[in-house]
C-alpha angles and dihedrals in degrees: 000000000000104000095182096046100037120099123266092259117050122192119203109188117198096189094122098032141067128217103222109177148353094285088063091048089052091050090052090049093049092053092046090049092053092052093041091054088054091053094254132127127231119211112203113202134187098014118152116255089247092054093047091049092049091050091052091048092047090053097042090245134324125343115211093229096046111069118185108204111202126199114176092197097056108019114107123245116226139116130248117230108250104166119027123182123192 
């Protein structure tokens, strides 16, 4: 990631990936924060509904620089681990 050199609108597409746990959610937030501080917007595509909901909960709602773009026809369906016991 090149925050300074990247365009004003950044698209992160999760089509071929899966957000598994809270450490992944934190990593997404950290990236979005870096771009948000630079006055840029991050578009998050193809997150599961569970992941999108957890991000919104984690952030106490929407953040103007972190846009979750939902598409019910192509977004994956899976859960994010929230409470793991070993």
